[in-house]
N, C-alpha and C positions, 0 to 999 in steps of 0.2 A: 160798096165793093162788090162787083159781078163774080162769080165763080169763073175760076179761070180753067175749069174743068172742060175738055174739048170732045164733049158727048154728043150725043144727038140733041136735036133741038128740044124736044120733050123732057130729056134730062137736065141740060144746061138752063132750061126755063123753069123746071121745079126747083132745081137748087139756087138759081138767082131768087124766086120767090121766097124761099127758105130763108136764105139770107138776109133778105129785106126785112121779112117778118119778124126774125132773131134780134135785128140791130133795133127796129121799130120798138119792139118790146123791152129791151134793155134801156134804150134813152129814154123811153117814156116813164120805165119805173123808175128809173133814178132820179128824174126830175119830180116825179110825183111825190116821192119818198122822203126828199131833201129834208122835209119839215121834222123828220125823226131824229135827226142829229140835235135838235134843241132838246129833246127830251130823252135824249140817249136810249134810243130802242132801235133795235134792228128791225128789217122788214118782216122777219118771220116772228118775232115778239109783236109785232104790231098787229099781224094775221091773228095771232092767238087771241090777243086783247078784244080785237074786233069780233072774231067769232065767239067768245063767250060773253060779249056784251050784247050782241043781238039774238042769240041763240041759247044761253043760259049753260049752266053749267054741262060740260062733256068729259067722257073719258080720253084718254091719251091717245088712243088709237083711233078715235072720231076727229079729234083736233087735227093728227096729222094727215087725215084723209082730206079734210076740209081746207086747209091751207097748203097741200100737195108737199108734204115733208115725210122725211122717212121715220120710223119710230125711234130710232136713235137720236136722229137729231130734235125732234119733239122733246125727247128726256132732256137734253140739255138746254132747250130753249124754256121750257116750264122751270129746270132747277134755277135758271138765272132771273127768271120773273119773280119765282119764289122767294130767292135770297133778297129781292128789292122790295119785296111786300106787296106786290102786285096781284099774286095769285095764290091761290093755296090748292093742296091736294088733298081728298079725302079717301081713304080706304073704305071699302064696302065691309061690314060688319060680316055678313053670311059669305062673301068671297073676296078674300085679301089681295087676290089677284086684281081686281077691278078697282081702280083707281079714278076719282071724279075730280076734276080741275074745275074752280070756280074763281071769279073775281073777287079781290077783297074790297073793301070800302075804297081804299086808295087806288086802286086798279080801276073801280067804276068811274071815279073822279077824273083819273088821269085820260081815258080812253072818251068819256063824254067832254072833256076840254080839245083835245087834238082830232077827233073824227071831223068836227066841222071844217078845220083847218085842210085835212084830206080832202073831203069833198071838194073844198075850191080848189083845190091843186087839181083834181081829177077834171073837174068841169073847165079849168083854163087849157088842161092839156087837149080835151078833146073839141075844145072849140075851133081846133084847127079843120075840124070837118064838120061838114053841116049838118043837120039834124037827120035829112036822110041818109047821108055818108055813116052817120053813126050806125043807123039801122041796120043799112048793109053790112058794116063791118061786124057787129053782132051776128046777124046772120052767117056771116061767111065763117068767122070763127065759130059759132056753134055746128056747123057742118063739118068744119076741119076737124074738131076737137071731139067729134061723135064719129067720123069715119071709122070704119072697122077695116081698114085695109091690111094685106097680108105682109 
């Protein structure tokens, strides 16, 4: 759906591009993460497991930054993962405010099993674009993401 805003050509073009970007992102994200329903994980929980699997133990604030979530949301996500035995928290003995989150053996096993399914889902979604179009999309997203507009 295009914007119904009756502004200048530049305004409507920017709004239309933004709407299409958001709709495409939501649609692709929903389709890629369908497999998480089979293991009863949210997208945020999967993001935490993935980050810990590839980066190793991290503090909660670093995890929040990695998966683009707020500190409060990250606490809830980690609480739920801890309840299911997929992660554990450890307080630093010298600074009790510093909490490191790491995968349990069960968490490692789960992410190792579901990550290949995730990769296949991403590849299937991205196959709508040619390799050159995928590179162009990467470039444009990086440019847009790093833009420092007022």
